[in-house]
C-alpha positions in Angstrom: 0.0 0.0 0.0 1.3 3.5 -0.9 2.1 5.8 2.0 -0.5 8.4 1.1 -3.2 5.7 0.9 -2.3 4.3 4.3 -2.5 7.8 5.9 -5.9 8.4 4.4 -7.1 5.0 5.6 -5.9 5.7 9.1 -7.4 9.2 9.3 -10.8 8.1 8.0 -13.7 10.4 7.4 -13.9 13.9 8.9 -15.1 13.7 12.6 -17.5 16.6 12.5 -20.6 16.9 10.4 -20.4 20.7 10.2 -20.0 22.1 6.7 -16.4 22.9 5.6 -15.8 26.6 5.1 -14.9 27.6 1.6 -12.7 30.4 0.4 -13.5 32.3 -2.8 -10.8 34.4 -4.3 -11.9 36.9 -6.9 -9.2 37.6 -9.5 -9.9 40.8 -11.4 -9.9 40.3 -15.1 -7.1 42.1 -16.8 -8.1 44.5 -19.5 -6.5 43.4 -22.7 -4.6 46.3 -24.3 -3.1 45.3 -27.7 0.4 46.9 -28.0 0.8 46.2 -31.8 4.5 45.3 -31.2 4.6 42.6 -33.9 3.0 44.9 -36.5 5.5 47.7 -35.5 8.4 45.3 -35.8 7.3 44.3 -39.3 6.9 47.9 -40.4 10.3 48.8 -38.9 12.1 46.0 -40.7 10.3 45.9 -44.1 8.5 49.2 -44.7 10.5 51.8 -42.9 10.8 54.5 -45.6 10.4 57.7 -43.5 10.8 56.0 -40.0 7.2 55.9 -38.9 7.7 52.1 -38.3 10.5 52.8 -35.9 8.5 55.4 -34.0 5.5 53.0 -33.9 7.8 50.4 -32.4 9.0 52.8 -29.7 5.3 53.6 -28.8 4.5 49.9 -28.8 7.3 49.2 -26.3 6.1 52.1 -24.2 2.5 50.7 -24.3 3.8 47.3 -23.2 5.8 48.9 -20.3 2.7 50.8 -19.2 0.7 47.6 -19.3 3.2 45.8 -17.1 3.2 48.6 -14.6 -0.6 48.5 -14.4 -1.3 51.9 -16.0 -4.1 50.8 -18.4 -5.0 54.3 -19.5 -1.4 55.1 -20.4 -1.0 51.8 -22.2 -4.2 52.4 -24.2 -2.9 55.9 -25.2 0.5 54.6 -26.4 -1.2 51.7 -28.2 -3.5 54.0 -30.0 -0.6 56.2 -31.2 1.3 53.1 -32.2 -1.7 51.8 -34.2 -2.0 55.1 -36.0 1.7 55.2 -36.8 1.6 51.6 -38.0 -1.3 52.4 -40.4 0.6 55.4 -41.8 3.8 53.3 -42.1 2.0 50.6 -43.9 0.2 52.8 -46.3 3.2 55.0 -47.0 5.4 52.0 -47.3 3.1 50.3 -49.8 2.8 53.4 -51.9 6.5 54.2 -52.0 7.4 50.6 -52.6 5.0 50.3 -55.5 6.1 53.6 -56.9 9.8 52.6 -56.6 9.1 49.3 -58.5 7.2 51.1 -61.2 10.0 53.7 -61.5 12.6 50.9 -61.6 10.6 49.1 -64.3 10.3 52.3 -66.3 14.1 53.0 -66.0 14.9 49.4 -67.0 12.7 49.7 -70.1 14.3 52.9 -71.1 17.8 51.5 -70.6 16.8 48.4 -72.6 15.6 50.7 -75.5 18.8 52.7 -75.4 20.9 49.4 -75.6 18.8 48.1 -78.5 19.1 51.3 -80.4 22.8 51.4 -79.8 23.5 47.9 -81.0 21.0 47.7 -83.9 22.6 47.9 -87.3 21.8 51.0 -89.4 19.1 50.2 -92.0 19.7 53.4 -94.0 22.3 53.3 -96.7 24.2 56.5 -97.0 25.3 57.3 -100.6 28.5 59.1 -101.4 27.9 62.8 -101.3 28.9 63.3 -105.0 27.1 60.3 -106.3 23.8 60.8 -104.6 22.1 61.9 -107.8 23.8 59.6 -110.2 23.1 56.2 -108.9 23.7 53.5 -111.4 21.9 50.3 -111.1 23.4 47.3 -112.9 
């Protein structure tokens, strides 16, 4: 027999028939404040044209710090600012990236046309200046 089973068998049932007092602990629910730190990190690494992604990352870290301290109002304020900066960073990053790709494509097309024109053989035949009017065909 296991030691715990032996102790329970020896102790038996409770001696009094009075109800056992219960203790209830109310744990307050924590208000969830999104800090947008992953979104800010993505904007910082990939779409950081004019640094709003980095600033959003700083506000996200401040929001997380405020949440850890217990300042829900401050955390919500910083999180709201981080969200706004993340939206601006995403929109600005997408527009500038798309514009850069279009500009790069346009420049590559012009460069290709310059190369083709430079390497293409001349199709016009230039006659001698003196013999331009007296061309003899055999």
